[in-house]
C-alpha positions as CSV (number, residue, x, y, z in Angstrom):
1,M,-13.8,-69.9,-72.4
2,G,-11.7,-69.3,-75.5
3,K,-12.0,-66.6,-78.0
4,A,-13.2,-66.8,-81.6
5,D,-12.1,-64.3,-84.3
6,G,-10.5,-62.2,-81.6
7,K,-13.8,-61.7,-79.7
8,S,-14.8,-63.1,-76.3
9,A,-18.2,-64.7,-75.7
10,M,-19.4,-61.5,-74.0
11,D,-18.3,-59.4,-77.0
12,S,-20.1,-61.7,-79.4
13,F,-23.2,-61.7,-77.2
14,V,-23.3,-57.8,-77.1
15,D,-22.6,-57.6,-80.8
16,T,-25.6,-59.9,-81.5
17,L,-27.9,-57.9,-79.1
18,T,-27.1,-54.6,-80.8
19,R,-28.1,-55.7,-84.3
20,P,-31.3,-54.0,-85.5
21,R,-33.3,-57.3,-85.6
22,S,-32.3,-58.2,-82.1
23,L,-33.2,-54.7,-80.8
24,V,-36.7,-55.0,-82.4
25,I,-37.3,-58.4,-80.9
26,L,-36.1,-57.2,-77.4
27,T,-38.4,-54.2,-77.6
28,L,-41.4,-56.3,-78.6
29,A,-40.6,-58.7,-75.8
30,F,-40.3,-55.9,-73.3
31,V,-43.7,-54.5,-74.4
32,V,-45.4,-57.9,-74.0
33,V,-43.9,-58.5,-70.5
34,T,-44.9,-55.0,-69.5
35,L,-48.5,-55.4,-70.7
36,F,-48.7,-58.7,-68.9
37,E,-47.4,-57.1,-65.7
38,V,-50.0,-54.3,-66.0
39,S,-52.8,-56.8,-66.5
40,V,-51.7,-58.8,-63.5
41,M,-51.7,-55.6,-61.4
42,G,-55.2,-54.6,-62.7
43,G,-56.7,-58.0,-61.9
44,E,-55.1,-58.4,-58.5
45,Q,-57.5,-58.6,-55.6
46,T,-55.7,-58.1,-52.3
47,A,-57.6,-58.2,-49.0
48,G,-57.4,-55.2,-46.7
49,S,-57.8,-51.4,-47.0
50,A,-57.4,-49.4,-50.2
51,D,-54.0,-48.2,-49.1
52,A,-52.8,-51.7,-48.3
53,R,-53.9,-52.9,-51.7
54,A,-52.0,-50.0,-53.4
55,L,-48.9,-50.9,-51.4
56,A,-49.1,-54.5,-52.4
57,S,-50.0,-54.0,-56.0
58,S,-47.2,-51.6,-56.7
59,D,-44.5,-53.8,-55.1
60,G,-44.4,-56.1,-58.1
61,A,-44.4,-53.3,-60.6
62,C,-41.6,-51.4,-58.9
63,L,-39.5,-54.6,-58.5
64,F,-40.0,-55.4,-62.2
65,A,-39.0,-51.8,-63.1
66,A,-35.9,-51.8,-60.9
67,M,-34.8,-55.2,-62.3
68,T,-35.3,-53.8,-65.8
69,G,-33.1,-50.8,-64.9
70,V,-30.4,-53.0,-63.5
71,V,-30.4,-55.1,-66.7
72,A,-30.2,-51.9,-68.8
73,L,-27.2,-50.7,-66.7
74,I,-25.4,-54.0,-67.1
75,F,-26.0,-53.9,-70.8
76,A,-24.7,-50.3,-71.0
77,V,-21.5,-51.2,-69.1
78,Q,-20.8,-54.2,-71.4
79,L,-21.6,-52.1,-74.5
80,A,-19.2,-49.4,-73.3
81,K,-16.5,-52.0,-72.9
82,T,-17.1,-53.1,-76.5
83,V,-16.8,-49.5,-77.7
84,M,-13.6,-48.9,-75.8
85,Q,-12.0,-52.1,-77.3
86,A,-12.3,-50.6,-80.8
87,P,-9.1,-49.1,-82.3
88,A,-8.6,-45.4,-81.4
89,G,-6.8,-44.5,-84.7
90,N,-3.3,-43.1,-85.3
91,A,-1.3,-40.9,-83.0
92,K,-2.7,-37.6,-84.5
93,M,-6.3,-38.8,-84.1
94,Q,-5.6,-39.7,-80.5
95,E,-3.9,-36.4,-79.8
96,I,-7.0,-34.5,-81.1
97,A,-9.3,-36.9,-79.2
98,L,-7.4,-36.2,-76.0
99,A,-7.8,-32.5,-76.4
100,I,-11.5,-32.9,-76.9
101,Q,-11.7,-35.1,-73.8
102,E,-9.9,-32.5,-71.7
103,G,-12.1,-29.7,-73.0
104,S,-15.3,-31.7,-72.2
105,R,-14.1,-32.3,-68.6
106,A,-13.3,-28.7,-68.1
107,F,-16.7,-27.7,-69.5
108,L,-18.6,-30.1,-67.3
109,Q,-16.6,-29.1,-64.2
110,R,-17.5,-25.4,-64.8
111,E,-21.1,-26.2,-65.7
112,Y,-21.7,-28.5,-62.8
113,T,-20.3,-26.0,-60.4
114,W,-23.0,-23.5,-61.4
115,L,-25.6,-26.2,-61.5
116,A,-24.8,-27.1,-57.9
117,V,-25.6,-23.6,-56.9
118,F,-28.8,-23.8,-58.8
119,V,-29.8,-27.1,-57.2
120,A,-29.0,-25.8,-53.7
121,V,-31.1,-22.6,-54.2
122,V,-34.1,-24.5,-55.6
123,T,-33.8,-27.2,-52.9
124,V,-34.0,-24.6,-50.1
125,I,-37.0,-23.0,-51.8
126,M,-38.8,-26.3,-52.2
127,L,-37.9,-27.3,-48.7
128,F,-39.8,-24.4,-47.2
129,A,-42.5,-24.0,-49.9
130,I,-43.4,-27.6,-50.5
131,G,-41.8,-30.0,-48.1
132,F,-38.8,-32.2,-47.3
133,A,-39.9,-35.2,-49.4
134,T,-40.2,-33.3,-52.6
135,A,-36.9,-31.4,-52.0
136,A,-35.1,-34.7,-51.4
137,S,-36.6,-36.2,-54.5
138,F,-35.4,-33.1,-56.4
139,V,-31.8,-33.5,-55.2
140,L,-31.8,-37.3,-56.0
141,G,-33.1,-36.7,-59.5
142,S,-30.6,-33.9,-60.1
143,F,-27.7,-36.1,-58.9
144,L,-28.6,-39.1,-61.0
145,S,-29.1,-36.8,-64.0
146,A,-25.7,-35.2,-63.5
147,V,-24.0,-38.6,-63.2
148,T,-25.7,-39.8,-66.3
149,G,-24.6,-36.7,-68.2
150,Y,-21.0,-37.1,-67.0
151,L,-20.8,-40.8,-68.0
152,G,-22.5,-40.1,-71.3
153,M,-20.1,-37.3,-72.2
154,S,-17.2,-39.5,-71.2
155,I,-18.2,-42.4,-73.6
156,A,-19.2,-39.9,-76.3
157,V,-15.9,-38.2,-76.6
158,R,-14.1,-41.6,-76.6
159,G,-16.5,-43.1,-79.2
160,N,-16.0,-40.2,-81.6
161,V,-12.4,-41.0,-82.4
162,R,-13.1,-44.7,-82.6
163,T,-15.9,-44.0,-85.1
164,A,-13.5,-41.9,-87.2
165,A,-11.0,-44.7,-87.1
166,A,-13.5,-47.3,-88.1
167,A,-14.7,-45.1,-91.0
168,V,-11.4,-45.9,-92.7
169,H,-12.6,-49.5,-93.1
170,G,-16.1,-48.6,-94.3
171,L,-19.5,-47.1,-93.3
172,D,-20.9,-50.2,-91.6
173,P,-18.2,-50.5,-88.8
174,A,-18.3,-46.7,-88.3
175,L,-22.0,-46.6,-87.9
176,R,-22.0,-49.6,-85.6
177,I,-19.6,-47.9,-83.2
178,A,-21.5,-44.7,-83.4
179,F,-24.8,-46.3,-82.6
180,N,-23.3,-48.4,-79.8
181,T,-21.8,-45.2,-78.3
182,G,-25.2,-43.5,-78.4
183,T,-26.9,-46.6,-77.1
184,V,-24.7,-46.5,-74.0
185,M,-26.0,-43.0,-73.2
186,G,-29.6,-44.0,-73.8
187,M,-29.3,-47.1,-71.6
188,L,-27.7,-45.0,-68.8
189,V,-30.6,-42.6,-68.9
190,V,-33.2,-45.4,-68.9
191,S,-31.5,-47.4,-66.2
192,F,-30.8,-44.6,-63.7
193,G,-34.2,-43.1,-64.3
194,I,-36.1,-46.3,-63.7
195,I,-34.1,-47.4,-60.8
196,G,-34.3,-44.0,-59.2
197,L,-38.0,-43.6,-59.8
198,A,-38.9,-47.1,-58.5
199,T,-36.7,-46.8,-55.4
200,T,-37.8,-43.3,-54.5
201,F,-41.5,-44.1,-55.1
202,K,-41.4,-47.1,-52.8
203,V,-39.6,-45.2,-50.1
204,L,-42.1,-42.4,-50.2
205,Q,-45.0,-44.7,-50.4
206,Y,-44.0,-46.6,-47.3
207,S,-43.2,-43.4,-45.5
208,F,-46.5,-41.7,-46.3
209,G,-48.6,-44.9,-46.5
210,S,-50.3,-43.3,-49.4
211,E,-49.7,-43.7,-53.2
212,A,-51.2,-40.3,-54.0
213,E,-48.8,-38.4,-51.6
214,A,-45.9,-40.4,-52.9
215,L,-46.6,-39.5,-56.5
216,T,-47.0,-35.9,-55.5
217,S,-43.6,-35.8,-53.9
218,L,-42.1,-37.9,-56.7
219,A,-42.6,-34.9,-59.1
220,G,-39.5,-33.4,-57.5
221,F,-37.4,-36.3,-58.9
222,G,-38.6,-35.6,-62.5
223,F,-38.1,-31.9,-62.1
224,G,-34.5,-32.3,-60.8
225,A,-33.6,-34.8,-63.6
226,S,-35.1,-32.6,-66.3
227,A,-33.5,-29.4,-65.1
228,I,-30.0,-30.9,-65.2
229,A,-30.6,-32.6,-68.5
230,L,-31.8,-29.3,-70.0
231,F,-28.4,-27.7,-69.3
232,A,-26.5,-30.9,-70.2
233,R,-27.8,-30.8,-73.7
234,V,-25.6,-27.8,-74.4
235,G,-22.4,-29.9,-73.7
236,G,-23.8,-32.8,-75.7
237,G,-24.4,-30.5,-78.7
238,I,-20.8,-29.1,-78.5
239,Y,-18.9,-32.3,-78.0
């Protein structure tokens, strides 16, 4: 397919989706679909035991959540490509941007080294004090949160210089790149979080055969993700 005004069909599609009106419509559509899914789950009458009904009724919700996460991830990747295609400014701007990128990588390397020690210590404590399932959920949540933080920092320090370069041509193009850059991070958080939660919950639910026990162990996932995100905010504030 050919290009129009220097933009591919995918670029034009992403540009349309990131407009305020499109985001409002997509948000309302997501809310409607979610409410419909919840109503279907509430009215579902499945034969068998209570545990069997819980397993069956949560399958659709987890599948829907995971698919939503995959869509968010694809959207984040396409939006990141759009941001990276924007001009990075003159040589001096790129030199400064490169120094910031090197500093952010060094910061994250040192921070993640100490966080790995923290995660290891907490995992051992949880393994003996609570159980293997909760400890494993904690490790998975920590890992996905760390990956999200690294990717978010990577696109942020590259979007900064492109925002500055776009500001030369006006406020609107600069704000569009800035918002798109922030949206990438937001979508990564949502996608990894939803996919991780849905997948971990179903694995635990089928392992235990109980929704209540699965939810109890799933708390480790949230604790791990939140713990890493707490420290990652420091880097986000600096860079």
